[in-house]
gemmi code that builds the backbone of each chain (N, CA, C; Angstrom):
import gemmi

chains = {
    "A": [
        ("MET", (85.658, 100.154, 81.056), (86.821, 99.831, 80.761), (87.475, 99.156, 82.536)),
        ("SER", (87.818, 97.927, 82.236), (88.236, 97.196, 83.332), (89.724, 97.946, 83.603)),
        ("MET", (90.397, 96.977, 85.001), (92.118, 97.789, 84.850), (92.571, 96.874, 83.646)),
        ("GLY", (92.605, 95.908, 83.479), (93.283, 95.001, 82.411), (93.221, 95.718, 81.199)),
        ("GLU", (92.079, 96.232, 80.910), (92.398, 96.591, 79.473), (92.987, 98.200, 79.399)),
        ("GLU", (92.589, 98.933, 80.822), (92.969, 100.250, 80.906), (94.869, 99.993, 80.791)),
        ("MET", (95.239, 99.407, 81.840), (96.860, 98.778, 81.437), (97.299, 98.789, 80.232)),
        ("THR", (96.178, 98.237, 78.573), (96.814, 97.531, 77.443), (96.088, 98.950, 76.646)),
        ("ALA", (95.392, 99.545, 77.231), (94.493, 100.732, 76.433), (95.693, 101.575, 74.982)),
        ("GLY", (95.547, 101.736, 74.115), (96.095, 102.472, 73.199), (97.408, 101.357, 72.750)),
        ("SER", (97.416, 99.915, 72.831), (98.597, 99.536, 72.394), (98.483, 98.778, 71.079)),
        ("SER", (97.401, 99.269, 70.433), (97.470, 98.934, 69.361), (97.712, 100.212, 68.275)),
        ("ALA", (97.965, 101.025, 68.722), (98.440, 102.689, 68.515), (99.316, 103.648, 68.970)),
        ("GLY", (100.342, 102.543, 68.549), (101.477, 103.362, 69.222), (101.963, 104.347, 69.014)),
        ("ALA", (101.440, 104.781, 67.611), (101.671, 106.663, 67.480), (101.481, 107.380, 68.207)),
        ("GLY", (100.106, 106.725, 68.877), (99.279, 107.602, 70.108), (99.726, 107.658, 71.476)),
        ("ARG", (100.333, 107.285, 71.839), (101.114, 107.435, 72.773), (102.288, 108.545, 72.824)),
        ("ILE", (102.092, 108.770, 74.558), (103.197, 109.905, 75.122), (103.528, 109.789, 76.031)),
        ("GLU", (105.143, 110.078, 75.770), (105.795, 109.360, 77.229), (105.548, 110.283, 78.483)),
        ("ARG", (105.076, 109.395, 79.657), (105.090, 110.190, 80.439), (105.992, 109.980, 81.833)),
        ("HIS", (106.522, 108.860, 81.500), (107.201, 108.303, 82.938), (108.835, 107.362, 82.160)),
        ("LYS", (110.084, 107.918, 82.232), (110.947, 107.278, 81.651), (110.984, 106.121, 82.459)),
        ("SER", (111.819, 104.982, 81.874), (111.428, 103.707, 82.844), (112.886, 104.185, 83.857)),
        ("ILE", (113.723, 104.656, 84.057), (114.663, 104.817, 85.166), (113.603, 105.648, 85.912)),
        ("ASP", (112.929, 106.411, 85.843), (112.172, 106.908, 86.904), (110.643, 106.217, 87.592)),
        ("ARG", (110.158, 105.070, 86.563), (109.215, 103.785, 86.970), (110.148, 103.286, 88.330)),
        ("VAL", (111.315, 103.141, 87.769), (112.389, 102.047, 88.585), (111.945, 102.398, 89.904)),
        ("TYR", (112.609, 104.155, 89.894), (112.845, 104.593, 91.255), (111.585, 104.651, 91.665)),
        ("HIS", (110.224, 105.277, 91.109), (109.431, 104.755, 91.848), (109.018, 103.793, 92.469)),
        ("TRP", (108.968, 102.999, 91.876), (108.576, 101.560, 92.608), (109.556, 100.693, 93.189)),
        ("LEU", (111.049, 101.209, 93.554), (112.064, 101.012, 94.332), (111.675, 101.579, 96.006)),
        ("MET", (111.232, 102.905, 95.640), (110.777, 104.465, 96.959), (109.743, 103.230, 97.436)),
        ("ALA", (108.797, 102.947, 96.410), (107.609, 101.949, 97.096), (107.584, 100.771, 97.748)),
        ("ALA", (108.821, 100.445, 97.547), (109.086, 98.666, 98.215), (109.987, 99.324, 99.128)),
        ("ALA", (110.508, 99.980, 99.175), (111.395, 100.492, 100.258), (110.535, 101.138, 101.538)),
        ("MET", (109.764, 102.078, 101.090), (108.698, 102.520, 102.041), (107.897, 101.313, 102.398)),
        ("LEU", (107.105, 100.527, 101.918), (106.527, 99.122, 102.659), (107.377, 98.766, 103.697)),
        ("ILE", (108.629, 98.360, 103.142), (109.342, 97.965, 104.219), (109.818, 98.036, 105.303)),
        ("LEU", (109.987, 99.688, 105.246), (110.172, 100.505, 106.365), (109.257, 100.903, 107.370)),
        ("LEU", (108.053, 100.778, 106.567), (106.669, 101.294, 107.529), (106.538, 99.247, 108.523)),
        ("VAL", (106.603, 98.310, 107.799), (106.280, 97.173, 108.182), (107.299, 96.743, 109.358)),
        ("THR", (108.751, 96.679, 109.337), (109.413, 97.025, 109.813), (109.407, 97.939, 111.254)),
        ("ALA", (108.449, 99.125, 110.910), (108.766, 99.695, 112.159), (107.465, 99.331, 112.945)),
        ("PHE", (106.456, 99.071, 112.277), (104.936, 99.068, 113.094), (104.417, 97.724, 113.600)),
        ("LEU", (105.131, 97.189, 112.467), (104.568, 95.393, 113.255), (105.200, 95.579, 114.599)),
        ("PRO", (106.188, 95.204, 114.726), (106.921, 95.670, 116.526), (106.301, 96.181, 117.194)),
        ("ILE", (105.654, 97.436, 117.075), (104.913, 98.157, 118.173), (103.273, 97.706, 117.965)),
        ("LEU", (102.900, 96.767, 116.916), (101.515, 96.218, 116.909), (101.688, 94.873, 117.962)),
        ("GLY", (102.916, 94.524, 118.308), (102.813, 93.275, 119.118), (103.718, 92.019, 118.185)),
        ("ILE", (103.668, 92.798, 117.144), (104.341, 91.315, 116.210), (105.681, 91.412, 116.381)),
        ("LYS", (106.577, 90.721, 116.717), (107.863, 90.732, 117.144), (108.854, 89.852, 116.310)),
        ("PHE", (109.779, 90.452, 115.620), (110.830, 90.125, 114.692), (111.782, 90.701, 114.981)),
        ("ALA", (113.125, 90.380, 113.932), (114.633, 90.883, 113.891), (114.418, 92.155, 113.244)),
        ("TRP", (113.686, 93.379, 113.849), (113.365, 94.118, 112.345), (114.576, 95.537, 112.176)),
        ("VAL", (115.425, 95.370, 113.282), (116.557, 96.874, 113.202), (117.291, 96.511, 111.956)),
        ("ASP", (118.074, 95.280, 111.783), (119.068, 95.591, 110.476), (118.372, 95.741, 109.510)),
        ("ILE", (116.974, 94.804, 108.833), (116.292, 95.069, 107.508), (116.027, 96.713, 107.739)),
        ("HIS", (115.291, 97.507, 109.039), (115.214, 98.569, 108.971), (116.103, 99.209, 108.260)),
        ("TRP", (117.235, 99.433, 108.952), (118.435, 100.574, 108.631), (118.791, 100.167, 107.483)),
        ("ILE", (118.985, 98.776, 106.843), (119.672, 99.117, 105.795), (118.329, 99.209, 104.427)),
        ("THR", (117.259, 99.151, 104.957), (116.094, 99.842, 104.145), (116.381, 101.323, 103.719)),
        ("GLY", (116.171, 101.647, 105.088), (116.543, 103.368, 105.291), (117.665, 103.541, 104.165)),
        ("LEU", (118.752, 102.972, 104.271), (120.344, 103.431, 104.083), (119.971, 103.447, 102.412)),
        ("VAL", (119.102, 102.225, 101.770), (118.695, 102.113, 100.272), (117.669, 103.253, 99.845)),
        ("LEU", (116.537, 103.641, 100.591), (115.415, 104.704, 100.404), (116.759, 106.019, 100.376)),
        ("THR", (117.772, 106.180, 101.120), (118.450, 107.441, 101.112), (119.057, 107.677, 100.005)),
        ("VAL", (119.891, 106.437, 99.549), (120.573, 106.643, 98.523), (119.585, 106.739, 97.205)),
        ("ILE", (118.216, 105.968, 97.347), (117.600, 106.356, 96.004), (116.891, 108.026, 95.775)),
        ("VAL", (116.735, 108.436, 97.048), (116.285, 110.002, 97.265), (117.419, 110.663, 96.628)),
        ("LEU", (118.381, 110.486, 96.973), (119.916, 111.305, 96.625), (119.473, 111.215, 95.187)),
        ("PHE", (119.312, 110.206, 94.852), (119.594, 110.151, 93.196), (117.910, 110.960, 92.379)),
        ("HIS", (117.335, 110.333, 93.026), (116.162, 111.372, 92.615), (116.058, 112.645, 92.645)),
        ("ILE", (116.922, 113.369, 93.684), (117.047, 115.032, 93.745), (117.788, 115.257, 92.742)),
        ("ILE", (119.079, 114.514, 92.380), (120.056, 115.213, 91.284), (119.349, 114.466, 90.012)),
        ("ARG", (118.711, 113.805, 90.116), (118.361, 113.544, 88.476), (117.118, 114.713, 87.997)),
        ("ALA", (116.221, 114.929, 89.578), (115.140, 115.904, 88.600), (115.744, 117.384, 89.197)),
        ("SER", (116.766, 117.534, 89.385), (117.323, 119.174, 89.356), (118.054, 119.416, 88.390)),
        ("PHE", (118.803, 118.121, 87.617), (119.579, 118.299, 86.237), (119.126, 117.609, 85.566)),
        ("TRP", (118.136, 116.642, 85.359), (118.340, 115.904, 84.295), (116.154, 116.133, 83.778)),
        ("GLN", (115.524, 116.143, 84.822), (114.161, 116.105, 84.580), (113.688, 117.829, 84.345)),
        ("SER", (112.506, 117.770, 84.351), (111.937, 119.404, 84.015), (111.618, 119.383, 85.559)),
        ("PHE", (112.405, 119.851, 86.123), (112.499, 120.220, 87.492), (110.999, 121.058, 87.805)),
        ("TRP", (110.877, 121.950, 87.116), (109.883, 123.225, 87.432), (108.489, 122.722, 87.189)),
        ("SER", (108.091, 121.110, 86.380), (106.918, 120.781, 86.186), (106.414, 120.442, 87.444)),
        ("MET", (107.125, 119.933, 88.599), (106.594, 119.909, 89.819), (106.078, 120.997, 90.713)),
        ("MET", (107.017, 122.173, 90.404), (106.931, 123.404, 91.630), (105.374, 123.849, 91.165)),
        ("ILE", (104.592, 124.614, 92.717), (103.514, 124.909, 92.044), (104.022, 126.402, 91.385)),
        ("ASP", (103.061, 126.840, 90.523), (103.397, 127.995, 89.626), (101.753, 128.994, 89.750)),
        ("SER", (102.286, 129.916, 88.646), (100.793, 130.865, 88.660), (99.971, 130.000, 87.895)),
        ("GLY", (99.830, 129.463, 87.335), (98.731, 128.996, 86.664), (97.826, 127.988, 87.423)),
        ("ASP", (98.708, 127.149, 88.550), (97.971, 126.424, 89.426), (96.955, 127.594, 90.019)),
        ("LEU", (97.682, 128.372, 90.625), (96.792, 129.134, 91.730), (95.621, 130.057, 91.190)),
        ("LYS", (95.753, 130.481, 89.881), (94.852, 131.480, 88.884), (93.862, 130.104, 88.899)),
        ("ASP", (94.050, 128.837, 88.257), (93.035, 128.136, 88.134), (93.406, 126.626, 88.579)),
        ("PRO", (93.054, 126.368, 89.824), (93.367, 125.097, 90.615), (93.012, 123.999, 90.015)),
        ("PHE", (91.601, 124.388, 89.481), (91.087, 122.834, 88.876), (90.844, 122.784, 88.152)),
        ("GLY", (91.468, 123.714, 86.838), (91.483, 123.546, 85.418), (92.244, 122.719, 84.760)),
        ("LYS", (93.201, 122.550, 84.022), (93.854, 121.777, 82.980), (95.096, 121.908, 83.276)),
        ("PRO", (96.188, 120.660, 83.732), (96.882, 121.054, 84.524), (98.044, 121.061, 83.236)),
        ("GLY", (99.337, 121.118, 83.551), (100.507, 120.751, 82.660), (100.509, 119.344, 83.420)),
        ("LYS", (101.848, 118.857, 83.466), (101.995, 117.272, 83.539), (101.511, 116.824, 84.931)),
        ("TYR", (101.677, 118.139, 86.137), (101.233, 117.526, 87.489), (99.974, 118.395, 87.666)),
        ("SER", (99.075, 118.063, 88.370), (97.876, 118.707, 89.020), (98.297, 119.856, 90.390)),
        ("LEU", (97.884, 120.287, 90.704), (97.868, 121.445, 91.951), (98.272, 120.191, 92.915)),
        ("ALA", (97.045, 119.056, 93.064), (96.700, 118.218, 94.433), (98.278, 117.144, 94.206)),
        ("GLN", (98.651, 116.983, 92.922), (99.768, 116.446, 92.749), (101.024, 117.033, 93.005)),
        ("LYS", (101.308, 117.752, 92.795), (102.380, 118.886, 93.400), (102.472, 119.179, 95.158)),
        ("LEU", (100.901, 119.372, 95.353), (100.836, 119.935, 97.088), (100.970, 117.865, 97.591)),
        ("TYR", (100.746, 117.130, 96.900), (101.172, 115.581, 97.801), (102.888, 115.301, 97.556)),
        ("HIS", (103.583, 115.855, 96.691), (104.946, 115.991, 96.428), (105.543, 116.535, 97.363)),
        ("LEU", (105.146, 117.657, 97.646), (105.845, 118.468, 98.611), (105.618, 118.161, 99.991)),
        ("ALA", (104.266, 117.339, 100.328), (104.140, 116.685, 101.473), (105.127, 115.261, 101.717)),
        ("ILE", (104.896, 114.827, 101.129), (106.067, 113.623, 100.751), (107.170, 113.922, 101.031)),
        ("ALA", (107.706, 114.909, 100.230), (109.266, 115.120, 100.488), (109.900, 115.401, 101.732)),
        ("VAL", (108.684, 116.579, 102.356), (109.344, 117.152, 103.703), (108.958, 116.017, 104.636)),
        ("LEU", (108.396, 114.935, 104.409), (108.001, 113.801, 105.649), (109.078, 112.589, 105.451)),
        ("ILE", (109.752, 112.362, 103.980), (110.372, 111.367, 104.206), (111.910, 112.293, 103.918)),
        ("LEU", (112.341, 113.209, 104.218), (113.420, 114.067, 104.469), (113.776, 114.071, 105.996)),
        ("ALA", (112.305, 114.437, 106.576), (112.429, 114.280, 107.871), (112.784, 113.328, 108.305)),
        ("ALA", (111.876, 111.920, 107.802), (112.061, 110.868, 108.135), (113.835, 110.060, 107.909)),
        ("ILE", (114.197, 110.363, 106.888), (115.645, 110.433, 106.696), (116.779, 111.143, 107.387)),
        ("ALA", (116.462, 112.162, 107.520), (117.259, 113.160, 108.552), (117.329, 112.441, 109.810)),
        ("SER", (116.346, 112.205, 110.229), (116.631, 111.652, 111.920), (116.772, 110.292, 111.814)),
        ("GLY", (116.591, 109.296, 111.280), (116.641, 108.376, 110.751), (118.400, 108.107, 110.627)),
        ("LEU", (119.312, 109.132, 110.137), (120.401, 108.677, 109.746), (120.896, 109.231, 110.664)),
        ("LEU", (120.637, 110.149, 112.210), (121.118, 110.290, 112.903), (121.068, 109.067, 114.243)),
        ("MET", (119.856, 108.654, 113.975), (119.595, 107.430, 114.726), (120.241, 106.130, 114.680)),
        ("TRP", (120.925, 106.405, 113.486), (121.924, 105.105, 112.866), (122.914, 105.037, 113.895)),
        ("ARG", (123.089, 105.635, 114.749), (124.550, 106.214, 115.054), (124.154, 105.206, 116.409)),
        ("LYS", (123.101, 105.041, 116.678), (122.801, 103.930, 117.946), (122.707, 102.812, 117.625)),
        ("VAL", (123.058, 102.156, 116.428), (122.810, 101.005, 115.698), (124.483, 100.465, 115.678)),
        ("ASP", (124.302, 99.262, 115.999), (125.442, 98.506, 115.409), (125.799, 98.251, 114.120)),
        ("THR", (127.051, 98.549, 113.568), (126.904, 98.484, 111.999), (128.436, 98.108, 111.315)),
        ("PRO", (128.533, 97.513, 110.775), (129.624, 97.022, 110.091), (130.378, 98.208, 110.104)),
        ("PHE", (130.111, 99.201, 109.768), (131.207, 100.564, 110.015), (131.279, 101.107, 111.358)),
        ("TRP", (130.614, 100.827, 112.646), (130.542, 101.428, 114.196), (130.067, 100.620, 114.816)),
        ("GLN", (130.536, 101.081, 116.266), (129.446, 100.237, 117.314), (128.635, 101.779, 117.947)),
        ("ARG", (127.674, 101.643, 118.241), (126.362, 102.181, 118.671), (126.863, 102.590, 119.620)),
        ("ASP", (126.507, 103.702, 119.718), (127.258, 105.084, 120.761), (125.979, 105.823, 121.224)),
        ("PRO", (125.156, 105.557, 121.985), (123.996, 106.058, 122.347), (123.913, 107.529, 122.969)),
        ("TYR", (125.439, 107.976, 123.695), (125.588, 109.009, 124.346), (126.155, 110.355, 123.036)),
        ("TRP", (126.142, 109.632, 121.469), (126.314, 110.810, 120.913), (126.028, 111.751, 120.815)),
        ("LEU", (123.831, 112.066, 121.310), (123.572, 113.480, 121.576), (122.469, 113.227, 123.029)),
        ("SER", (122.674, 114.076, 123.807), (122.071, 114.421, 124.873), (120.625, 113.585, 124.798)),
        ("THR", (120.027, 113.095, 126.352), (118.951, 112.645, 126.014), (117.798, 112.823, 125.235)),
        ("ASP", (117.470, 114.725, 125.852), (116.578, 115.572, 124.833), (116.668, 115.672, 123.665)),
        ("SER", (117.824, 115.645, 123.305), (118.055, 115.675, 121.444), (117.659, 114.354, 120.561)),
        ("TRP", (118.000, 113.195, 121.522), (117.410, 112.202, 121.152), (115.932, 112.250, 121.171)),
        ("GLY", (115.537, 112.637, 122.363), (113.840, 112.298, 122.146), (113.394, 113.245, 120.886)),
        ("VAL", (114.087, 114.676, 120.620), (113.659, 115.271, 119.373), (113.500, 114.474, 118.471)),
        ("VAL", (114.866, 113.720, 118.371), (115.199, 113.053, 116.988), (114.317, 111.636, 116.734)),
        ("TYR", (113.878, 111.499, 117.705), (112.751, 110.272, 117.962), (111.418, 110.302, 117.423)),
        ("ALA", (111.143, 111.796, 118.327), (109.486, 112.276, 117.882), (109.502, 112.555, 116.281)),
        ("VAL", (110.648, 113.275, 115.684), (110.495, 113.779, 114.580), (110.206, 112.269, 113.461)),
        ("HIS", (111.146, 111.007, 113.932), (111.242, 110.088, 112.941), (109.534, 109.802, 113.303)),
        ("GLY", (109.316, 109.612, 114.531), (108.229, 108.641, 114.609), (106.346, 109.476, 113.999)),
        ("LEU", (106.871, 110.985, 114.037), (106.005, 111.689, 113.675), (105.812, 111.480, 112.176)),
        ("ALA", (106.845, 111.634, 111.577), (106.974, 111.288, 110.050), (106.600, 109.910, 109.566)),
        ("ALA", (107.049, 109.051, 110.117), (106.936, 107.958, 109.857), (104.960, 107.686, 109.694)),
        ("MET", (104.647, 107.959, 111.346), (103.040, 107.912, 111.215), (102.336, 108.820, 109.771)),
        ("ALA", (102.716, 110.010, 109.911), (102.110, 110.666, 108.803), (102.423, 109.621, 107.378)),
        ("LEU", (103.525, 109.214, 107.494), (103.574, 108.447, 105.766), (102.534, 107.694, 105.875)),
        ("VAL", (102.181, 106.916, 106.913), (101.175, 105.933, 106.839), (99.858, 106.576, 106.146)),
        ("THR", (99.552, 107.751, 106.545), (98.269, 108.534, 106.194), (98.505, 108.444, 104.806)),
        ("MET", (99.614, 109.094, 104.062), (100.170, 109.359, 102.533), (99.977, 108.303, 101.950)),
        ("VAL", (100.717, 107.249, 102.540), (101.008, 106.073, 101.543), (99.167, 105.609, 101.321)),
        ("ILE", (98.284, 105.456, 102.435), (97.127, 104.702, 101.917), (96.179, 105.796, 100.940)),
        ("ILE", (96.611, 107.592, 101.213), (95.978, 108.094, 100.010), (96.355, 107.931, 98.525)),
        ("HIS", (97.706, 107.675, 98.389), (98.333, 107.414, 97.298), (97.794, 106.046, 96.705)),
        ("VAL", (97.825, 105.063, 97.572), (97.273, 103.797, 97.048), (95.594, 104.020, 96.912)),
        ("TYR", (94.867, 104.657, 97.549), (93.331, 105.176, 97.446), (93.346, 105.330, 95.815)),
        ("PHE", (94.215, 106.707, 95.441), (94.033, 107.464, 94.104), (94.071, 106.598, 93.119)),
        ("ALA", (95.420, 106.001, 93.426), (96.052, 104.914, 92.469), (95.107, 103.903, 91.794)),
        ("LEU", (94.086, 103.516, 92.547), (93.350, 102.450, 92.323), (91.792, 103.291, 92.385)),
        ("ARG", (91.491, 104.011, 92.048), (90.138, 104.883, 91.758), (90.447, 104.483, 90.094)),
        ("PRO", (89.637, 104.043, 89.456), (89.053, 104.132, 88.044), (89.758, 105.084, 87.426)),
        ("ASP", (89.463, 106.438, 87.299), (89.460, 107.542, 86.569), (91.090, 107.983, 86.905)),
        ("GLU", (91.939, 107.108, 87.818), (93.054, 107.812, 87.851), (94.120, 106.520, 86.912)),
        ("TRP", (93.388, 105.440, 86.801), (94.044, 104.540, 86.196), (94.975, 104.432, 84.971)),
        ("TYR", (94.939, 105.472, 84.342), (95.537, 105.868, 82.973), (96.972, 106.850, 83.796)),
        ("LEU", (97.248, 106.882, 84.925), (98.354, 107.626, 85.557), (99.008, 106.110, 86.257)),
        ("LEU", (97.659, 105.101, 86.647), (98.875, 103.886, 87.390), (99.707, 103.488, 86.009)),
        ("ARG", (99.129, 103.579, 84.902), (99.484, 102.887, 83.787), (100.742, 103.524, 83.081)),
        ("SER", (100.679, 104.657, 83.147), (102.037, 105.478, 82.886), (103.017, 105.150, 83.989)),
        ("MET", (102.998, 104.613, 85.458), (103.361, 104.524, 86.219), (104.271, 103.024, 85.756)),
        ("LEU", (103.397, 102.093, 85.389), (103.700, 100.923, 84.987), (104.253, 100.695, 83.752)),
        ("ARG", (103.756, 101.437, 82.439), (104.260, 101.378, 81.334), (105.227, 102.337, 80.682)),
        ("GLY", (104.989, 103.654, 81.338), (105.544, 104.666, 80.745), (104.750, 106.009, 80.401)),
        ("TRP", (103.482, 105.738, 79.479), (103.151, 105.988, 78.497), (101.738, 106.332, 79.082)),
        ("ILE", (100.516, 107.597, 78.045), (99.286, 107.567, 78.129), (98.930, 108.015, 76.797)),
        ("THR", (97.886, 107.628, 76.719), (97.142, 107.624, 74.925), (97.628, 109.498, 74.985)),
        ("ARG", (97.203, 109.815, 73.372), (97.039, 110.831, 73.257), (96.003, 111.567, 73.412)),
        ("LYS", (94.503, 110.608, 73.314), (93.084, 111.580, 74.019), (93.608, 111.497, 75.505)),
        ("GLU", (94.130, 110.785, 76.409), (94.249, 111.064, 77.924), (94.789, 112.275, 78.019)),
        ("TYR", (96.043, 112.710, 77.137), (96.717, 113.988, 77.319), (95.892, 114.918, 76.865)),
        ("GLN", (94.866, 114.851, 75.785), (94.452, 116.096, 75.481), (93.234, 116.141, 76.739)),
        ("ASP", (92.538, 115.066, 77.296), (91.634, 115.500, 77.955), (92.013, 116.145, 79.549)),
        ("HIS", (92.854, 115.391, 79.795), (93.489, 115.883, 81.671), (94.794, 116.678, 81.303)),
        ("HIS", (95.338, 117.469, 79.793), (96.582, 118.099, 80.383), (96.234, 119.471, 79.144)),
        ("ASP", (96.704, 120.419, 79.720), (97.041, 121.404, 78.691), (98.106, 121.940, 78.429)),
        ("PRO", (98.028, 121.321, 77.149), (99.566, 121.566, 76.329), (100.376, 122.775, 76.128)),
        ("ARG", (99.575, 123.637, 76.104), (100.573, 124.819, 76.791), (101.515, 124.757, 78.031)),
        ("ARG", (101.082, 123.944, 78.472), (101.827, 123.817, 80.070), (102.280, 122.695, 79.959)),
        ("TRP", (102.214, 121.577, 78.925), (103.241, 120.616, 79.452), (103.049, 120.382, 77.855)),
        ("THR", (104.543, 120.486, 77.376), (104.395, 120.331, 75.733), (105.421, 118.079, 75.568)),
        ("ALA", (103.960, 117.479, 75.514), (104.747, 116.380, 75.662), (104.957, 115.799, 74.469)),
        ("LYS", (105.975, 114.631, 74.742), (106.570, 114.319, 73.599), (105.938, 112.673, 72.910)),
        ("ASP", (106.035, 112.545, 71.444), (105.469, 111.195, 71.257), (106.541, 110.176, 71.861)),
        ("GLU", (106.009, 109.104, 72.154), (106.778, 107.896, 72.961), (107.887, 107.400, 71.595)),
        ("GLY", (108.792, 107.400, 72.028), (110.149, 107.405, 71.123), (110.523, 105.918, 71.291)),
    ],
    "B": [
        ("MET", (94.363, 113.589, 123.570), (95.690, 112.001, 123.594), (97.474, 113.083, 122.914)),
        ("SER", (98.156, 112.419, 123.734), (99.322, 113.785, 123.832), (100.026, 113.248, 121.944)),
        ("LEU", (100.621, 113.910, 121.278), (101.511, 113.691, 120.235), (102.927, 113.172, 120.571)),
        ("PHE", (103.140, 113.180, 121.916), (104.755, 112.835, 122.286), (104.541, 111.683, 123.106)),
        ("ARG", (105.866, 111.234, 123.576), (106.335, 110.631, 124.928), (106.786, 111.053, 125.718)),
        ("TYR", (106.648, 110.623, 126.680), (107.634, 111.525, 127.803), (108.237, 110.104, 128.818)),
        ("ALA", (109.542, 110.321, 129.325), (109.838, 109.592, 130.523), (109.861, 110.426, 131.721)),
        ("SER", (109.799, 109.843, 132.990), (109.546, 110.245, 134.027), (111.397, 110.630, 134.590)),
        ("SER", (111.537, 111.722, 134.933), (113.056, 111.798, 135.301), (113.740, 110.630, 136.761)),
        ("ILE", (114.600, 109.890, 136.370), (115.020, 109.289, 137.394), (115.623, 110.451, 138.612)),
        ("TYR", (115.676, 111.618, 138.302), (116.481, 112.620, 139.434), (114.953, 113.206, 140.196)),
        ("GLY", (113.948, 113.110, 139.615), (113.156, 113.592, 140.417), (112.726, 115.401, 139.191)),
        ("GLY", (113.567, 115.889, 137.976), (113.672, 116.889, 137.404), (112.208, 116.683, 136.722)),
        ("SER", (111.875, 117.320, 135.628), (111.120, 117.478, 134.977), (110.999, 115.873, 133.979)),
        ("ASP", (110.311, 115.612, 133.302), (109.588, 114.598, 132.506), (110.595, 114.666, 130.991)),
        ("THR", (111.218, 113.703, 130.601), (112.393, 113.990, 129.412), (111.138, 113.427, 128.104)),
        ("LEU", (111.365, 114.323, 127.296), (110.691, 113.878, 125.962), (111.443, 112.526, 125.009)),
        ("ILE", (110.399, 111.319, 124.978), (111.606, 110.274, 124.082), (110.971, 109.811, 123.019)),
        ("GLY", (109.828, 110.483, 122.369), (109.745, 110.256, 121.148), (108.035, 110.434, 121.211)),
        ("ALA", (107.899, 109.780, 119.657), (106.360, 110.285, 119.208), (105.580, 108.778, 119.944)),
        ("ASN", (104.335, 109.262, 119.888), (103.360, 108.361, 120.601), (102.654, 107.497, 119.548)),
        ("TYR", (103.087, 106.930, 119.527), (102.862, 105.415, 118.962), (101.184, 105.272, 118.816)),
        ("GLY", (101.010, 104.974, 119.800), (99.394, 105.093, 120.368), (98.587, 105.978, 119.200)),
        ("LEU", (98.775, 107.039, 118.562), (97.925, 107.790, 117.906), (98.139, 106.962, 115.984)),
        ("LEU", (99.358, 105.689, 116.395), (99.043, 105.014, 114.791), (97.509, 105.097, 114.123)),
        ("PRO", (96.741, 104.353, 114.886), (95.670, 104.510, 114.355), (94.997, 105.286, 113.964)),
        ("TRP", (95.106, 105.954, 114.453), (94.539, 107.745, 114.036), (94.761, 108.272, 112.907)),
        ("PHE", (96.498, 107.941, 112.788), (96.649, 108.445, 111.249), (96.013, 107.655, 110.186)),
        ("ALA", (96.012, 106.305, 110.347), (95.298, 105.544, 109.675), (94.306, 105.736, 108.927)),
        ("LEU", (93.556, 106.251, 110.123), (91.908, 106.072, 110.084), (92.245, 107.783, 109.222)),
        ("ALA", (92.837, 108.375, 109.115), (92.892, 110.203, 108.700), (93.272, 109.531, 106.936)),
        ("GLY", (93.892, 108.616, 106.831), (93.996, 108.138, 105.359), (92.726, 107.250, 105.070)),
        ("ILE", (92.000, 106.418, 105.658), (90.844, 106.215, 105.251), (90.010, 106.552, 105.222)),
        ("GLY", (89.870, 107.828, 106.300), (88.505, 108.929, 106.332), (88.992, 109.563, 104.911)),
        ("PHE", (89.874, 110.120, 104.775), (90.306, 110.925, 103.424), (89.712, 110.310, 102.166)),
        ("ALA", (90.145, 109.306, 102.293), (89.808, 108.686, 100.869), (88.538, 108.211, 100.752)),
        ("PHE", (87.936, 108.034, 102.066), (86.100, 107.242, 101.608), (85.241, 108.846, 101.394)),
        ("ALA", (85.777, 109.873, 101.957), (85.273, 111.216, 101.942), (85.499, 111.857, 99.951)),
        ("HIS", (86.664, 111.695, 99.854), (86.680, 111.599, 98.784), (85.835, 111.083, 97.348)),
        ("ALA", (85.723, 109.491, 97.946), (85.152, 108.402, 96.625), (83.408, 109.248, 97.336)),
        ("VAL", (82.947, 109.568, 98.216), (81.608, 110.214, 98.280), (81.661, 111.043, 97.882)),
        ("PHE", (82.493, 112.298, 97.764), (82.511, 113.741, 97.202), (82.187, 113.794, 95.677)),
        ("LYS", (83.236, 112.789, 94.654), (83.278, 112.182, 93.718), (81.934, 111.196, 93.127)),
        ("ALA", (81.538, 110.573, 93.923), (80.119, 109.727, 93.410), (78.712, 110.922, 93.733)),
        ("VAL", (79.108, 111.511, 94.547), (77.720, 112.393, 94.918), (77.778, 113.573, 94.169)),
        ("ALA", (78.788, 114.350, 94.231), (78.804, 115.994, 94.164), (79.342, 116.133, 92.449)),
        ("ALA", (80.377, 115.014, 92.043), (80.856, 115.585, 91.156), (81.164, 114.111, 90.261)),
        ("PRO", (80.392, 113.343, 90.035), (80.191, 112.209, 89.409), (81.045, 112.164, 87.587)),
        ("ASN", (80.597, 113.572, 87.069), (80.880, 114.001, 85.548), (82.155, 114.024, 85.473)),
        ("LYS", (82.827, 114.763, 86.360), (84.124, 115.639, 86.157), (84.897, 114.349, 85.608)),
        ("PRO", (85.679, 114.686, 84.785), (87.154, 113.525, 84.404), (87.540, 113.542, 85.868)),
        ("ARG", (88.304, 114.536, 86.628), (89.124, 114.580, 87.562), (88.758, 115.172, 88.752)),
    ],
}
model = gemmi.Model(1)
for chain_id, residues in chains.items():
    chain = gemmi.Chain(chain_id)
    for i, (resn, *xyz) in enumerate(residues, 1):
        res = gemmi.Residue()
        res.name, res.seqid = resn, gemmi.SeqId(i, " ")
        for name, pos in zip(("N", "CA", "C"), xyz):
            atom = gemmi.Atom()
            atom.name, atom.element = name, gemmi.Element(name[0])
            atom.pos, atom.b_iso = gemmi.Position(*pos), 0.0
            res.add_atom(atom)
        chain.add_residue(res)
    model.add_chain(chain)
structure = gemmi.Structure()
structure.add_model(model)
structure.setup_entities()
């Protein structure tokens, strides 16, 4: 099946669709993807020798990322099934068996991304103090030289590790056996057959798309 | 190759940490590409029939 066919699979069988991602969560995911790409491009192209006025684009996009990540944390904590993304005993007993909504690998990936993005955001918010903004004048002496060094090191290492993670994420999204997940992040649903083939209904009680 | 960048102190003291070593960026990118390649080979050779 081609990627185009995969994206429309099950279209003629509306009753056979299982909702996987609500539209608000898909918008969050793609906004975050756009923000991440802009942040990585504006961070690393100047280092690779492609010079342009990147600072304002970078901090404004970083602020957008901070806001949407806060939105995600609040939504995941109070409106989504928070525990569906947490590693549980079922994952450890049978790491390669049929998972609930998310596999152990997906949960580990999410955990790693969460740690890296929170580290990048925390250090980025501190670095914001060294940038002139409409809210304040830069103050490079706000922290000691040694402390700034730690902040820059955390930000830089997190950013480089995020390059690794983005490459891995794009690879899995483009694998043909994962296209149904890419479709679910684009259109929100998987087919009932995909649900039965890839998930344990006792661990993820899915709802038909309403 | 160090994970960090240091600057020499103008006062002659110990070197000061100034950030991550961005010379490592290609290695981080290669780690992602290498993982993807290794996984693709594994799936193609060792586990071609498993659904995931």
